[in-house]
N, C-alpha and C positions, 0 to 999 in steps of 0.2 A: 613219561617226564613233562610234566605242564610247562608252558613259558611262564616265566616269572616279569611280569609291568614293571618297570621302573619304580612306580608309585609303592611298591611292596619294601622299597629301601628306602632309609632318610634321606634328607637331602643333607650332606654334608658339608657343603658352602654357610648352609644356615646354622649346622651345628657347630661350625668353627667360630662362627660370628657369635653364638650363644657362649662359646667358651672365650672368646675376648671380652665381649660385654660383662659376663662374671668376674674376669681379671680385672677389670679395668674397675668395676664397683668394688672390689677390695682393695683398690688402690686408690681411693676416695674419689673417685671421680661419678659425676652422674651422668646417666646416660639421657640424652634430651632427644634422640631418635634415632630407629632402626629403619633398616633398608630405606630410607628417604630418598624419595624420585620426583622428577621432573622431565623436563623434555630433553634434558642436554645429558640424562642418563640417573645414576644412584650411588648414593652414599652409605656404605655398611652401616656406619655408626659415627654417631656425632655426640660428642661428650663434652662437658666441661667439670674442673674442680668442685667439689661440693662445700658451698661457702661454709658449712659448720665445720668443715673437717681442715680448712684453710688456718694456719699461721702466720702473722706478719702479713705485707702488703695491702694495698689499697685499691681502691676504685680507680681507673684512669680515668681521664678527660673526656666529658663528652661533648656532644655539639656537631659532629660532623655527620652530615646528611647523604651521600653519597655511600657506596657499598664495597670500593674495592678491599680486597682481604689485606688486612694488618698482619702478615705474616712476620713472625720472629720465632726464634730458637726459645720458646720458651720452654724452661724448666719444667718439671713433673710438679714442682711447688710452687710455681705460680698460681695466684691466686685467682685472676682473671683469663686464663687461657680456654680457648675453644679448640677442641682436636676434632679433625675429621679423619677416618680410620678406615683405608682401605683393606678388606681383611682377605687372605689367599689360601685356601685350605687345599692341601695337594698329600698324596701317597707315598712312601717311599719311592725312590727309583724314577721321579720327575724327570720332564725334560726342561723345565725352566726354572732351576734354581730356586725350589721349593717355592714359586711364585713369582719372585722378587724381577725375574724376566718378563712378566707380564705386566709390569708397571712402564708401560712403553712411553716416550713422549704425547702421543697421541691420548694415551691416557690418563696422563698427567694433566692435559688441557682439559679434558672431559671432566675430572674430580674438579679441578680447579674452577668452571664456567657454573658447573651443579653447586659448588660452593656457593658461589655469588649470588645465583638464586636463591638459594637457602636462606642466606644474609638481609637478602632485599623483602624478604617475606617475612625475617624475626628482625624488625629494627631494635628489637632489647638487645640484641647480641652484637650488632654491626660495630661496635667500638671495641670488642674484645680482640686482642691479639691472637692469630689463627696458627695452626699449626696442623700438616698433613704428615700421620704416621701410618708404617705400614705393620700388619700383624702378620707371620706366617706361622702356619697350623699343620702341622703333620696328622695325619690319620691313618692306622693302623686299622687296616679292612679285614675282615673275616676271611679263612683260609680258602673256605668252598663257597661256590656260587649257590649252594642249596641252602642256606641258612634263612629263613625268615625271623623278621625283627615283631616282635609283639606291637599291635597299635593300640594307643600312641606308646613308643618305647622311651621308658622312663629316665631322666637325666640323674647321673650320679655324679655327685662330684668329689673328686679326694682330698686330705685336708690340703694339697697345694692346689692353689685354684688355677694352674697352669696347666692341669690335667681333667678330663672329661671320658667318663663312660658312658655310651650308648647303646644298650642292647649288647653286643659283641663289639661295635666299634670303639676304639681307644683313641682319641683326639688328645693332643697335647701342643702347647704354645711353645715354637722352637725359637722366635726370635720376635722382641716388638721394635720396631726403628721408629725412633722419634724424628722428626724433620726429616723423612724420609727425602722429599724433594721441597723446595723452598717455593719454584716460580714452573710453570710449564716451558719446558724447549720450545721453540720454535719448529 
């Protein structure tokens, strides 16, 4: 039996992010960035409500030149809300509560700093209220280790955008937590 390299299997974390991005699009969010990186870390998804889908609400006052995060508990219907989404993809029987326990105070601080740098590079977005969301995705892996997926594995969405099939892998959005944290803990 030949040894199978990890590269023969899909990156489950990226597939989880694909599922969440697709779900956000179905909820009238515009994906601004995927896997945005800087020296402090990476943000899986950065999105804002698509202006053409928003009813009511107006632009916020502008003029602020610094970039501390204006964190709010912006509802999903708020017209000018920017979301930073951390996606955790786990298989059944994981050790960290489907990824929620991986959002430690240190991880929150890292995400916070990364978001500040993103906003420093995007002054057009600096005045929007911001929110940190967490998406928990469950991945059902194949029963055996001998299955190889075709390259590239096609993405197949179900009618319900909370599910995704890639080859024999089944992914589902288990939970989407809005405003999962407001400020990093010390």
